[in-house]
SEGURO-175465 format. One record per residue: x, y, z of N, C-alpha, C in turn. Coordinates in steps of 0.05 Angstrom, whole numbers, plus 5000, padded with zeros to 4 digits. Example, Ala and Ser with C-alpha at 12.3 -4.5 7.8 and 13.67 -1.06 7.14 Angstrom:
BEGIN
526448865156524649105156526449345156;525749555142527349795143525850015157;
END
This chain:
BEGIN
501649765000500050005000501750255000;504050275015505750505013506650564985;507150344969507950384941505750504925;503250424931500950534916500650834921;500850924946500551204952502851364941;505351244943507651394933507451434903;506451224889506151254860504051454852;502151494869500051694864500851974873;503252004884504252264892503052364918;502052174935500852254960502852204983;503452405000505352365021504652145040;506652005050506151765067504751855093;505352095104504052185129501052205125;500152325103497252345097496052065093;497651895079496651625074496151475100;497951515120497551385146494951485159;494351745157491951845168489451725155;489551695129487251575115486851285124;489051135125488750855134487750845162;488651025180487851025208484851095210;483951275193481151355194479351125184;480250975164478750745154478550535176;480850495190480850305211478950375234;478850635240477050715262474150685255;473550695229470750675220469650385221;471450185224470549915224469149845251;467149655250465849575275467849435293;467749495319469549375338472249505340;472649715325475249845326475450025351;477750165353478250345375476150565377;474850635354472950855353470550795371;470150545378467850475394468350505424;470950555431471650585459470650855470;470250875496469251125508471251355503;473851295505475851505500475651615472;475351445453475151535425472651685420;470451595432467851745429468152025440;469352045464469652305477471352485459;473552375448475252535431473852625406;472152445395470652515371468752745377;467452745400465552955407467053215411;469453205424470953455428471753575401;472753405383473553505357471153625342;468853495343466453595330465653865342;465853885369465154135382466954365374;469554305373471454515365471054595336;470554385319470154445290467654615286;465454565302463054725299463555015309;465255035330465855305340467355465319;469155335304470655475284468955555260;467155365252465555415228462955575233;462155595259459655725264459756025257;457656135247457656425240457856585265;459456805264459856975286459257265279;458357425298457957705292460457835282;460158035266462458175255464158295277;466858245275468658355295469158175319;467857935320468157755343469957535334;472357505347474257295340473857045356;475556835351475156585365475756605395;477356805403477956845432476257055444;473957115432472157315442469457195448;468157315467465357235473463457435460;461257355448459357555438458257725460;458157985456457158165476454158185475;452958295496450058345496449358565476;446758585470445858775450446759055457;447959185438448859465442451659485454;452959255461455559265473457659165453;460159275455462259175437463158905447;464458745429465458485437467758525456;468058335475470058345495471958105492;474458155488476457935485477057825513;476757555515477057435541479957455551;481857505533484557545541484957805556;483057985554483258245567481558245593;480258035600478458035623480058005649;481658195655483258205679483958485686;483958555712484658825719487558885712;487959115699490659205693491059475706;492759485726493059735740490559815754;489560055750487160145763484660105746;484959955723482759905705481559635712;478959615717477759365727476759205703;476058955709474958775689472358875677;470859025694468259125684468659365665;471159465665471659705648472859625621;473359365616474659285591472859315567;470259375572468359415550468659685537;470359855550470660125539472260115513;471760305496473260315471476160395476;477860335456480660405458481060705461;479360855447479661145449478961255477;476961125490476161215516478361155536;479660915533481760845551484161035548;484861095523487061275519486561545530;484061635528483361895540483561895570;482761675583483061645612485961655621;487661505605490461495612491761775610;490861935591491862205589491162375613;488762315626487862465649488962355675;490262125674491261995698493262175712;492962235738494862405752497662275753;499662445752502362355753503062225779;501462295801501962185827500761905831;499461795811498061545813499861305806;499861095823501360855819499360625817;498760525792496860305790497960045802;496159875812496959615823495459395808;496859175803495658945789495358715808;493058595809492458385829493558115820;494457955840495357685835493657505853;492257315840490357145855491456895867;494056845865495156585873494956535903;494756745920494656695949491956775961;489856795945487256865956485956635971;484656695994483256476009480956365994;480356105999478255965985475456065993;475056116018472356196028472556466041;470356626040470256886053470456866083;471957046096472257056125471057316136;470457306162469357546175471557756177;470758006182472758216184474558166208;473458066230475058016254477057796248;476257586234478057356228480257446209;479557616190481657716171483657886186;482658066203484458246217486258106237;485157916251486757766270488857596255;488057486233489857316217492257456206;491857716199494057866187495458056207;494258066232495458236252494858536248;492458596238491758876233491059016260;492359256264491759396289488859496290;487559526266484759606266483059416282;483759156281482158946294483458866320;486058796320487358686343487558896366;488059146359488459356379485859516384;484659616362482459806364479659676364;479459426355476859296354474859436336;475859546314474059696295472059516281;472459256282470559076269467759096281;467559186306464959196319463259406305;464059656302462459846287462459806257;464659706246464859666217462959446208;462559236224460559036217457859156214;457259356230454559486228454259656203;456459786196456259986174457259886147;459159696147460459626121459359366110;457959196125457158936115455358966090;453859176088452059216065453559236039;456059336040457559376015458959116006;459158926025460558676018459058515997;456458545997454858385978454458525951;455358775949455058925924456958825903;456058805878457758705857460058895850;459759145857461959345851461459595867;463559705878463359975891466260085894;466360335902468960475904469660545932;472260485939473260515966475760685966;476060875985478461035988479361006017;481960946020483160956047485461156046;485561336065487661526068489761406087;492161356077494261236093494860946085;497260896075498160626068499260476092;500060636112501260506136504260496134;505460696124508360696120509960766145;508560866166509960946190508960786214;510760636226510060516252508960236250;508360126226507259856224509459656215;509259416225511159216218510959116189;508559146178508159056150506559266136;507759416118506359636104504159536087;501859666088499559596070497659406081;497559376108495659186119492759276115;492359536112489659636106488759536079;490559536059489959436033489359136034;490858996050490458706053487758646067;487158796088484658756102482258806084;482159046071479859116054479858956028;482258886018482358725994480958455996;481158336020479758086024476958126033;476358316050473658366060471858476038;472858666023471358786001472458685975;471958445967473158325943472258465918;469858595918468758715894469259015892;470959115910471459405910473559485890;473459735881475759855868476960045889;479460015895480660145918482660365910;482460595923484460805921485760835948;488360895948489860935973491461195970;491261375989492861625989495161576009;497561635999499961606017501861836012;502861946034504662176033507462096025;508361856034511061766029511261626002;512261765982512361655955514261425952;516561425966518461205964517160955976;515760975998514460746011512260635993;510760815980508660735962509760575938;511860675926513060535903514260265911;515360255935516459995945514259795949;511959885960509659705963508659605936;508459785916507459715890509259515876;511859525882513759345869514059075883;512759035905512958785921511058575909;512058365897510158165884508458025905;509358005930507857865951505258005956;505258275952502958435960500958475937;501458365914499658395892497058245896;497258035912494757885918493058005939;493858235950492358365971490058545961;490258635936488358835927485758715919;483558875918480958765910480858685881;478658535874478358435847478358655825;477158875831476859085811479259265809;481359205823483859345821484159565842;486559675843487259885863489360075851;489560305864491660495856492560655880;495160705881496260875902496461165890;495861355907496061635899497861785919;500161865909502161995926501462285930;500962365954500162635960499662685990;499262935997498963016025495963056031;494962916051492162946058491463216068;493363376076492863656084492763846061;493163746036493063906012490263876000;488564076004485764055995485664055964;487464185951487464195922488063915911;489963775923490663495915488263315919;486863335941484563165947482363215927;481863475920479863545901480463435873;483063455866483863345840483363045838;484062905860483562615861480662545859;478962695873476062655873474962695845;475862905832474862965805475762745785;478162645789479162425772477562175776;477062095801475761845807472761855804;471562085811468662115809467162055834;468462025857467161975882467461685892;466561645917466961385929464461315946;464161055952461960955969462960945998;465460886002466660866029469261016029;469661186049472261326053473061276082;475661196085476761136112479261306116;479261476136481561646142483261516163;485361386154487361266173490061376166;490161646162492561776153494361866175;494862126176496762236196495762226224;493162216228491862226255491962496267;492962696253492962966264490163086262;489063186283486363296283485863496260;487763676256487463876235487163746207;488763536203488563386178485963236176;485063126198482562976197480263156190;480263396201478063586195478163676166;480563756157480963846130480263636109;481063386114480563166096477563116094;476163126116473263086116471963296099;472663546104471463766089471963736059;474263636051474963616023473663376010;473363146024472562896012469562826017;468462916039465662836044463662916022;464063156010462263215987462363015964;464462855963464862665941464062375950;462962355974461862095983459062075971;458361845959455761815947453561775968;451161825959448861795977448661515989;448361506015448361246029451061136036;453161296028455861206033456761266062;459161176068460261196095462961336095;463461506115466061636119466961576147;469261446150470261366176472761526183;472761636207475161776218476261606240;478661486235479861306255481861456273;482561326295484661416313484061696324;481661736333480961996345482062036373;483461836384484661866410486862086409;487862146386489962356384488862636391;486162666391484962926399485462986428;486262786443486662836472489662816479;491362816458494262806463495363086459;497063176477498263446475500363456453;501363696448503463726429502463756400;503663606382503063636353500163566347;498863396364496163306358494063526364;494663706381492763916387491663906415;490863666424489863636451487163756456;486063716480483463826488481163746470;481263506460479063396444478663546418;480863626404480663796380478763686360;479363446349477663336328474963236339;475063116362472563016374470663246381;471763476389470163706394468763806368;470263796347469163866320466963676312;467363416318465263216312462763286328;463163346353460863386371459463656366;460663836352459464096347458664126318;460564136300460064186272458463956260;459263706263457863486251455163436264;454963466290452363416303450463636296;451363876291449564086282448464016254;450163896238449163816211447163586213;447563406232445563196236442863306243;442963516260440463636270439563876254;440863906230439964096210439964386219;441864466235442064746241442964896215;441865126210442565256185445465346182;446865386205449665456203451165306225;453665236219455365106238456565306257;457965216277459165396297461265576285;462465486262464565656250463465836228;460765846225459566026206459265916178;460065676173459865566146456865516139;456065606116453265576107452665276103;450265196111449364916109447764876084;448264656070446664586046444464396054;441964486053439764326062438064236038;436764006042434963916021432164036025;430263936009427464046010426164006037;427163806052425963756079427763876101;429464066093431164206112433064016126;434063816111435963636122438663676108;440863646123443463666112444363406100;446763396089447763156076448862956096;449063036122449962856143447462716155;447162466149444762316159445162236188;447662146195448162066223451162066228;451762076254454562046263454561836285;456061626281456061396300458961366310;459361446335462061436347462361196366;464661066363465460846380468260906390;469460716403472060766415474160836393;475061086393477161186376476261216347;473761186340472861206312470061316311;469561486291466861586285466161536255;463761436250462961376223460561546215;460961706194458961886185457461766160;454861776161453261676139452261906122;452661876095451762086077448862046069;447262266071444462236064444162196034;
END
């Protein structure tokens, strides 16, 4: 038979395939085995996928998009820097425009899933497991469970934390690690004053698995710089949760709230941590500096007084209510709810 195929000008490799196919088609051959049947089905499925008609512009590595949406390449379905998987539907032009507007102080982070836990854990368990002072020392999980649990079930939301933890912590970025696991569906922004520390954190491959699914970004800047905070808010478009764990200086806590609270979305939360510094003398101010402000300025807004103690005009809605729905204070922390 090899002579027959050679005389006909047919390569021996092709001839072998023909003979093998004839053999498989005979009753009782290998084709009747379960393995062969499974392989035949897989080949048929792949062949139908290749030959099936596809919408224009949709390749073999793409999934058809819903009506009115562009096709999305599955190779791009992963957060890159501060761009989330939900944002890959944007056009190339839109992405390029966003990149042009990206602040120079922004350091994008890319998530690594290799070390993610298999099952969700409580905030207390996460904090104790990683040694977070928010949980181990301050017991913030008690009020946070009351205020933050609702966001955990949301498919997507935006979170900002002021302070990466570059000063005084044994492991920088534990806040990112805590919220990255607790709020898996968040897109996270972090403001940090120490640029060298922020870049070192971003370059550490161990910590890439700490960020939430939708991505994260570090923003190098001073929380006492209102212009910087406003620029960041305009770039990002607002947040659902803001946590101030920055310098702990009362003057900074007050300024940061005034700058960022207008950019908290309705129903959102703003947390001011480490308020114990209000009672420390020296650089912190002492005499209940920030806590006095909470008890006067913020409480006046809760009770809809037309003006605060410092004369700032109040923005009221049609029912004469301010944007501060409530202030819930616990040990060393106060959580403000946006109306």
